[in-house]
C-alpha positions in Angstrom: 30.6 35.4 -57.5 31.3 36.8 -54.1 27.7 36.6 -53.1 27.7 33.0 -54.1 30.9 32.3 -52.2 29.5 34.0 -49.0 26.3 31.9 -49.3 28.3 28.7 -49.9 30.5 29.6 -46.8 27.4 30.3 -44.5 25.7 27.1 -45.8 28.7 25.0 -44.8 29.2 26.9 -41.5 25.4 26.1 -40.6 25.5 22.7 -41.7 28.7 21.9 -39.6 27.0 23.4 -36.6 23.8 21.6 -37.0 23.1 19.2 -34.1 23.8 15.7 -35.4 21.5 12.9 -34.2 23.0 9.7 -33.7 21.3 6.5 -33.4 21.8 5.0 -29.9 23.1 1.7 -30.3 25.0 -0.9 -28.1 28.1 -2.0 -29.7 28.1 -5.8 -30.8 29.7 -8.1 -28.4 33.1 -9.3 -29.6 32.6 -13.1 -30.0 36.4 -13.6 -29.2 36.1 -12.0 -25.6 34.3 -13.4 -22.6 35.0 -11.3 -19.5 37.9 -9.4 -18.3 41.1 -9.8 -16.2 42.3 -8.1 -13.0 45.6 -8.1 -11.1 44.2 -7.4 -7.7 41.1 -8.8 -5.9 39.6 -10.3 -2.9 39.6 -13.8 -4.7 43.5 -13.4 -5.6 44.2 -12.6 -1.9 42.0 -15.6 -1.0 44.0 -17.9 -3.4 47.4 -16.7 -2.0 46.4 -17.2 1.7 45.1 -20.5 0.8 48.3 -21.4 -0.9 50.4 -20.4 1.8 48.4 -22.8 4.2 48.2 -25.7 1.7 52.0 -25.5 1.2 52.4 -25.4 5.1 50.4 -28.7 5.0 47.6 -27.2 7.2 44.8 -29.6 6.3 42.1 -27.7 8.4 42.9 -24.5 6.6 42.5 -26.2 3.3 39.3 -27.8 4.3 38.0 -24.3 5.3 39.0 -22.7 2.0 36.7 -25.0 -0.1 32.9 -24.5 -0.2 32.0 -28.3 0.4 33.7 -31.7 0.9 32.9 -33.0 -2.6 34.5 -30.0 -4.3 37.1 -31.3 -6.8 40.7 -30.7 -6.8 42.4 -32.0 -10.1 46.1 -32.9 -8.9 48.0 -33.4 -12.0 44.8 -34.8 -13.6 44.0 -36.9 -10.7 40.4 -36.1 -9.5 40.2 -35.8 -5.8 37.8 -34.4 -3.2 39.0 -32.3 -0.3 39.4 -35.4 2.1 41.5 -37.3 -0.5 43.6 -34.1 -1.0 44.2 -33.6 2.8 45.1 -37.3 3.1 47.8 -36.6 0.4 49.0 -33.6 2.3 49.3 -35.5 5.4 51.3 -38.2 3.8 53.7 -35.3 2.6 53.8 -33.8 6.1 54.5 -37.2 7.7 57.3 -37.8 5.2 59.0 -34.6 6.5 58.6 -32.7 3.4 58.5 -28.8 3.8 57.4 -26.3 1.0 58.0 -22.6 0.5 56.5 -20.5 -2.2 59.4 -18.6 -3.7 57.5 -16.4 -6.1 54.5 -16.1 -8.3 55.7 -15.7 -11.8 52.3 -14.6 -12.7 48.8 -14.2 -10.8 45.5 -12.8 -12.0 41.8 -13.3 -11.8 39.5 -13.6 -14.9 35.9 -12.8 -14.5 33.9 -14.5 -17.3 30.9 -12.5 -18.6 28.8 -16.0 -18.5 29.0 -18.5 -15.6 29.9 -22.1 -16.1 27.2 -24.8 -15.9 28.4 -25.1 -12.2 27.4 -21.2 -11.7 31.2 -20.1 -11.7 32.3 -16.8 -13.2 35.6 -16.1 -11.2 38.8 -17.9 -11.9 42.2 -17.2 -10.2 45.2 -18.2 -12.4 48.7 -18.6 -10.8 52.2 -19.7 -11.8 54.3 -20.3 -8.7 57.8 -21.4 -8.2 57.6 -23.5 -4.9 60.8 -24.9 -3.1 60.3 -28.6 -1.6 62.7 -29.8 0.8 63.1 -33.1 2.8 65.9 -31.6 5.1 68.7 -33.1 2.9 67.9 -32.3 -0.5 65.9 -29.2 -2.0 64.2 -29.0 -5.4 62.2 -26.0 -7.0 59.1 -27.0 -8.9 56.8 -24.7 -11.1 53.3 -25.1 -10.3 50.4 -23.9 -12.6 47.1 -23.4 -10.7 43.6 -22.4 -11.5 41.0 -22.0 -8.7 37.4 -21.5 -9.4 35.9 -19.1 -6.9 32.3 -18.7 -6.0 31.0 -16.6 -3.0 34.4 -16.3 -1.5 35.2 -20.1 -1.4 37.2 -22.3 -3.8 34.7 -24.7 -5.4 37.3 -26.3 -7.9 40.9 -26.3 -8.3 43.4 -27.6 -11.1 47.1 -28.0 -10.3 49.7 -29.1 -12.8 53.3 -29.7 -11.7 56.3 -32.2 -12.1 55.4 -34.8 -9.6 58.8 -36.5 -10.3 60.5 -34.0 -8.0 58.4 -35.2 -5.1 59.3 -38.8 -5.8 63.1 -37.9 -5.7 62.6 -36.1 -2.3 60.5 -38.9 -0.7 63.4 -41.5 -1.4 
């Protein structure tokens, strides 16, 4: 009995120390995921600098941030090109409105595994609180912004905000 126990113990010991061969496999891709998110990047810095200049109503800097004249800006679901957007900024400047970014409530970049049909994989998403003032009245407005970035330039932008605030300040 003692010999059987020792043989059994030796067998278990040898079996547990034996080299295990595992089949090399690539984990299956999760169909619920498409990329990753970062909190700091050159594209985030690009969008922050762009926003500072855009809210300063610097139309030349806005134009320089975009890859091409026909890039699309979706301003509250109104589709504009860069020139049309800059005309609106010029109108706001002419009306004496001033803007200040008070803070970013959230700001991150999502880098998708697969590009969009336009070839874009990088999207900077921002929630920012902006103060708008006409010199007499001042209002805060929450902006939600998504910028598609490719090769260090913005190629498409989506902005959603409460435009009624600007109507009030332009009266």
